[in-house]
N, C-alpha and C positions, 0 to 999 in steps of 0.2 A: 571306604574299604579299598586297600591296595589291590591292583590287578595281579593275578597269578599268571606270569608270563609263560610258564611251562604249559599250563592248561590251554592258554590262548594259542600257543604254537601247535599243540596237538589238535586243536579245533581247526586250524588252517590246514594242517596235513590231511585231516579227515575230509574236509571240504573238497580239497583238490583230488583226493582219492575217489570221492563220490563222482566228481565230474568225469574222471577217467573211466570209471565203471559204467556210467550212463552212456558215454560215447561208445564203449564196446558193445553195450546192449543194443544201441541203435544200429550198429553194423550187423549184429546177428539178426535183428528184426528185418533189416533190409535184405539180407541174404534169403531169409524165409519168404519174404514178399516177392523176391525176384524168381526163385526157383520152385516154389510151390504153385502148382497149376490151379486155376480157378475151377470150382465145381461146375459140371455141365449137366443139363437135364436130358434124360432119355426116357422114352416111353417103354413101359413094361407090357408088351402085348397090345393087341388092338383094343382101343378104348380104355386101356389101363391108366392108372394114375401116373403123374410125373414123379420121378425119383431123382435124387442127386447122386451122380456117379463121380467120385473123385479120381485123382491120378493114380497110377499103379502103386501098389502097397509099398514097394521099396522106396520110391521117390517121396511119397508122402511121409514115410517114417523118417527119412533123412531130414526133410524140411521141418518136420515137427520137432525133432531133436534139437535142431539149431534154434527154432523159435522158443522152445522151452529153456534152452540155455540163456536166451535173451531175457526171458521172464525172470529166471533165477538171478541174472546179473542186475536186473532192475530192483529186485528185492534187496540184494546185497548193497546196491548203491543207496537205497532208502535207509538201510541200517547205518551205513557210514555217514550219510547225510544227517540223520537224527543224532548220531554221536557227535557230529560237529557242532550242532546247536546246543546240545547238553554241555559240552566242554566250554563253549563260549559263555554260556550262562554261569557255569561254575567259576570260570576265570574272573568274571566281573562281579559275581555275587548278586545277580539280578536276572530278570527275565530277558532271554536272548533275542529281543526284537526291539531294540531301542534306537536303531538307525536304519538307513536304507539297505545296507548290506545284509543285516540280520533279518529285516522285514522281508527282503527278497528271498532269502534262504528259506524262511518259514513258509512263504507263499508257494515256492516251488516244491517243497517237501509235501505240502498238502495236495498239489497237483499230481505228484508222483504216486502218493498213496491212493488217491482217487482212481488213477489209471490202473493200479494193481487190483483194486476192488472190482473195477469194470471188467478186467481180464477174466476174473473168476466168474462173473455173472453173464458175460456175453462171449461169443466166439470171435473175438476181435484182436487176438494177439498180434497179428501182422501189422495192425495199425500203429504199433509202437514206432515204426519207421517214420510216421508222420506226426505222432503226438509228442514224442520225447524231444525232437530237435528244438521246438520253440522253448521248452523248459530248459534245455541245455544252454541255449543262447542267453536266456535270462540269468542263469546261474553264472555263466562266464562273465557277463556284464557286471553282475553283483560282486564277483570275486576280483574284478580288475578296476573298472571305472568307478564303481560304488564302494569299493572296499574301505573299511574303517577299522582302525586298531581297537582291540578290546579296551573299554574304558567305562567309567561310570556315566550314566545318562545325565542329560541336562536337568537342572533343578525343576523345570516345568514338567518333566516327564516322571518325576519321582512320586508316583501315585499308584495305588492298587488298580486304578483304571487302565494303566499300561498293560497289566497282565490280562485284563478282561477285554477291553475294547480292541486293542491292537491285535491281539491273538485271534479274536473272532473275525475281525474284518480281513485280516491277512489270510486265514484259513479259507474263508468263504470265497475270497477273490481267487485263491489258488484253485479251488474246486471249479470255479466258473471258467477257468482257462480251458478245461477239457471240452465242455459242450461247445465252446467257440470253435475249436478245431474240428470237432466232429460235425458241426453244422456246415462248415466249409466243404468237408468231404461228402456230406449229404447232397449238397448242391451239385457237386461234380458227378456223383453217382446217379442222381435223379435226372440230370440233363442229358448225359451220354453214357448210359449203362454199359453199352458195348465197348466203349473205350476204356472203361475201368472195371474189367471183369473180376479182378482180384479183391476189390473192395467188398466189404459186407453189403448186404442188401440195403436199399434206402430206408426200408422200414426199421431195420436194426439200428442204423445210424440215427434215425429220428427218435426212436425210443431211448437210446443212450443219452442223447442231448436233453430230451425232456426230463428224464428221471434224475439226471445229475443236476439240472437247474432247479428242479423241485426240491432236491436235498439242500442245495446251497442257498436258495433264496431266503428261507427263514433265518439262517445264520447271518446272511448279509443284512437283513432287516434288523436283527438283534444288534449287530455291530454298529449300525447307524444310530440306533436308539441309545446304546451305551455311550457312543461318542457325544450325543447331545447332552446326556446327563453329566458327563465329564466336563463338557464345555460350560455348562451352567455353574459347576463347582469351581472351575479354573478362571473363567472369563466373565461370569455373571450373566450369561445368556445361553439359552438352549440352542439357538441357531442364529448365525450371523452372515450367511451367504458368503463365507470364505470360499476361495476357489476350490479347495479340496472338498468342502461340504457340498458345494453346488454340483460338481461333476459326480460325486457319489450319489446325490439325490437323483440326478438325471439318469444315471446308470440304473438305479432302483426302479425308476419309472419304466425304463426300457425293458428290464427283465420282467416286471409285472405285466407289461404289454405282451411280452413273448408268451408267458404262461396263459394269459387270456386268449391270445391268438391260437395257441396250440390246442385250446379247448373249444375253439370256434371252427365249425366245419369249413367256412369259406376261406379261412386264413391258414388252416392246417397244411403243413408241407413246406413248400418253398417260401411262402410269405412269412411264416413263423421262423424259418431258418434265417432269413435275412435280418429279422429283428434280433435274433440271438447273436448274430455276427456283429450287429451294431453295438450290442451290449459288451461283447468281447473287445471291440475297438475302443470303446469308452473306458473299459477296465484297464487296458494297456496305456491309454492316454493319461488316465489319472495316475497310473503308477510312475510314469516317466516325466511327462511334460509338466504336470501340476507340481510334482515334488521337486523337480530339478530346475525348472525355468521360471515359474511364477513365484511371487513372494506373498506369503500369507501366514496366518497363525499356525499352520501345520508345517512350516519349513524346518523340519528336524532331520534333514537327510544325513547329517553327520559328515558332510564332505568339506 
């Protein structure tokens, strides 16, 4: 099927527009983070309970408006980002995750959507100044170093398993980026709460990391299983300890250890957070080093 160059061009325009909108959103989140004061505790009467007293109404309202603009820009960026993937798929007549550029785009979109959902569930909007920059960096690298023109996929990838396996593993990996960042913030908040008064409480950051990992882990597991089934159909074996398979399996073990540690009293908190950060590091390592440096049966970077 010939590539529709017009749709491919529209896809590139939408991708770049999404990057610009995400950057603007980060700036708005940073302004809210900088100018909104941290809540402070005050006693209500002798022996009364602690209550949270925020900054004066006018200042809070101004900071909130800026933060809400950042959230709105994030949603707009996600819509443009999704449009970019849709246009890329229509231009090539296939699932739009057949090379590293497209894989990275889908992974980052999953991370952004996860962040939007978390903003609805938790009072964490200011953290966009910390969460979105790693995603923006990945998107920038995807659109420059890893960029590939819209084209049909290699013959080895012309399978319905491309739609199932790659999409599931990419989305789950994107979701797992968020708890990696929030676990780092948890360690900062837990170690020196007075130095990071504007961060959410350590308990909120811990619950965010745990719940997001709980959501992503079954998807990640399903992606690995689907990959093994595809490997048996394509290469005649379910598992061959290919570099990509090996690191994915190690990552799975690390995230399983995190969930177990999070449920164990002695490891809950800082110990569990360090394990989650190790999983995050392996996720990024598998994304870049294994795909771009090593040679294996999964060398389909499209570069």
